[in-house]
ZAMARGU-4260 file (C-alpha; in steps of 0.2 Angstrom, whole numbers, plus 5000, padded with zeros to 4 digits):
<rodrens>
0) 5000/5000/5000 | 5014/5012/5004 | 5020/5009/4986 | 5003/5013/4979 | 5002/5029/4989
5) 5020/5035/4987 | 5021/5031/4968 | 5004/5040/4965 | 5010/5056/4975 | 5025/5058/4965
10) 5018/5053/4948 | 5002/5063/4949 | 5006/5078/4960 | 5025/5081/4961 | 5031/5077/4943
15) 5014/5075/4935 | 5020/5061/4925 | 5011/5044/4923 | 5028/5036/4919 | 5036/5040/4935
20) 5043/5024/4944 | 5047/5025/4963 | 5062/5015/4960 | 5070/5031/4953 | 5066/5042/4968
25) 5080/5053/4974 | 5077/5053/4993 | 5086/5070/4995 | 5081/5081/4981 | 5064/5073/4976
30) 5058/5073/4994 | 5063/5091/4996 | 5054/5096/4980 | 5038/5087/4986 | 5039/5098/5002
35) 5042/5114/4993 | 5028/5111/4981 | 5015/5103/4991 | 5018/5104/5010 | 5008/5120/5012
40) 4993/5112/5003 | 4993/5094/5009 | 5000/5094/5026 | 4987/5094/5039 | 4998/5097/5054
45) 4992/5114/5061 | 4985/5110/5079 | 4976/5126/5081 | 4958/5121/5080 | 4952/5136/5090
50) 4943/5144/5074 | 4933/5128/5071 | 4928/5127/5090 | 4923/5145/5090 | 4912/5141/5075
55) 4903/5128/5085 | 4910/5113/5075 | 4911/5096/5082 | 4924/5083/5076 | 4924/5064/5077
60) 4941/5057/5072 | 4944/5039/5070 | 4960/5029/5065 | 4964/5010/5065 | 4978/5005/5076
65) 4983/4992/5062 | 4983/5005/5048 | 4999/5001/5037 | 4996/5016/5026 | 4997/5031/5038
70) 5005/5029/5055 | 4991/5029/5068 | 5002/5037/5081 | 5001/5053/5070 | 4983/5055/5075
75) 4987/5053/5093 | 5001/5066/5092 | 4990/5078/5082 | 4976/5076/5095 | 4989/5079/5110
80) 4996/5094/5100 | 4978/5102/5098 | 4974/5099/5116 | 4990/5108/5121 | 4986/5122/5109
85) 4970/5125/5117 | 4977/5124/5135 | 4991/5136/5130 | 5004/5124/5138 | 5019/5114/5131
90) 5013/5097/5125 | 5013/5083/5137 | 5012/5065/5135 | 4995/5057/5133 | 4990/5054/5151
95) 4996/5070/5158 | 4989/5082/5145 | 4973/5093/5148 | 4959/5085/5138 | 4944/5092/5146
100) 4942/5107/5134 | 4946/5098/5118 | 4934/5083/5123 | 4920/5096/5122 | 4921/5097/5103
105) 4934/5085/5097 | 4935/5066/5101 | 4947/5054/5094 | 4943/5035/5093 | 4957/5023/5090
110) 4951/5007/5083 | 4961/4991/5088 | 4965/4979/5074 | 4957/4990/5060 | 4967/4993/5045
115) 4967/5008/5033 | 4949/5014/5033 | 4942/4996/5036 | 4946/4978/5036 | 4958/4970/5048
120) 4954/4959/5063 | 4947/4972/5074 | 4929/4979/5076 | 4929/4989/5060 | 4910/4992/5056
125) 4903/5007/5063 | 4895/5017/5049 | 4910/5020/5037 | 4904/5025/5020 | 4914/5011/5011
130) 4932/5004/5011 | 4943/5004/4996 | 4936/4988/4989 | 4918/4995/4989 | 4911/4984/5003
135) 4901/4994/5015 | 4906/4993/5033 | 4889/4997/5040 | 4884/4995/5058 | 4870/4982/5061
140) 4860/4995/5070 | 4861/5012/5062 | 4859/5024/5077 | 4870/5036/5087 | 4877/5022/5098
145) 4883/5011/5083 | 4885/5024/5068 | 4898/5038/5068 | 4888/5049/5057 | 4873/5047/5068
150) 4884/5050/5083 | 4890/5066/5076 | 4873/5072/5071 | 4866/5069/5089 | 4881/5079/5096
155) 4878/5093/5084 | 4859/5094/5086 | 4857/5088/5104 | 4873/5092/5112 | 4876/5074/5117
160) 4894/5069/5115 | 4899/5051/5110 | 4905/5042/5126 | 4908/5026/5116 | 4904/5019/5099
165) 4899/5001/5098 | 4909/4993/5083 | 4906/4977/5075 | 4917/4964/5066 | 4908/4953/5053
170) 4913/4935/5049 | 4925/4936/5035 | 4924/4955/5035 | 4908/4954/5025 | 4892/4963/5032
175) 4882/4949/5023 | 4888/4937/5035 | 4884/4935/5054 | 4891/4947/5067 | 4907/4939/5075
180) 4910/4951/5089 | 4907/4968/5095 | 4918/4980/5105 | 4915/4998/5112 | 4927/5011/5104
185) 4932/5023/5118 | 4937/5041/5116 | 4955/5043/5118 | 4964/5042/5130 | 4952/5029/5136
190) 4952/5011/5131 | 4940/4996/5131 | 4943/4985/5147 | 4936/4968/5148 | 4926/4966/5164
195) 4920/4949/5162 | 4906/4939/5153 | 4905/4935/5134 | 4920/4942/5125 | 4910/4944/5109
200) 4898/4956/5117 | 4901/4974/5119 | 4892/4975/5136 | 4907/4964/5143 | 4918/4979/5141
205) 4919/4997/5148 | 4929/5012/5144 | 4942/5016/5156 | 4957/5028/5157 | 4973/5019/5150
210) 4986/5015/5162 | 5003/5024/5161 | 5016/5012/5154 | 5030/5008/5166 | 5045/4996/5166
215) 5041/4981/5178 | 5060/4980/5181 | 5058/4997/5190 | 5059/4994/5209 | 5049/5010/5212
220) 5035/5010/5199 | 5027/5026/5206 | 5040/5038/5200 | 5035/5048/5185 | 5052/5047/5176
225) 5053/5028/5176 | 5069/5028/5184 | 5074/5019/5201
</rodrens>
């Protein structure tokens, strides 16, 4: 997939030549050329979302953790940067940052096991329009609890933010087949925690704050810096 994206970018945008072959790419001059020509147009890295907030907008942002086309951590980094921009403070790591203000209009849902825009082994059906292979990943129930667009609609029109989205994985990744399992997608930095029961049922999970990573070899795990 990286080959398709990369070759397409340089063939269609940078050099505007259908005959371009990525094997001939000069990683120094050609990449610099792409940045000079396209960065101002294509790079969506400005974390200042205050004008959008002031307009009354709402954002539901989702990314698959198994996306091999675009690094999923980019979305986490951008979300943290946007939160820091709102708070006016230097960026902090994910479980120390101030998220209260940004959660009021912008929520990020990281989807475990989902690939680029769909597919993968995770819960990938929650109202997406379609994946690149034209198979609709529709939710089995089209309402604000199962469908992203409906959730966004309810948030905008009724002021009810999505606390979770129930996502589905179909047998064989085909909506024509039976439901294999469901999971709640939780607003970052929360994650779905298994509390017991049927692991194929979304009700067996709840959204909890993700625990800070620490090295089990650390004799004093309570320290923030991870050192003894």
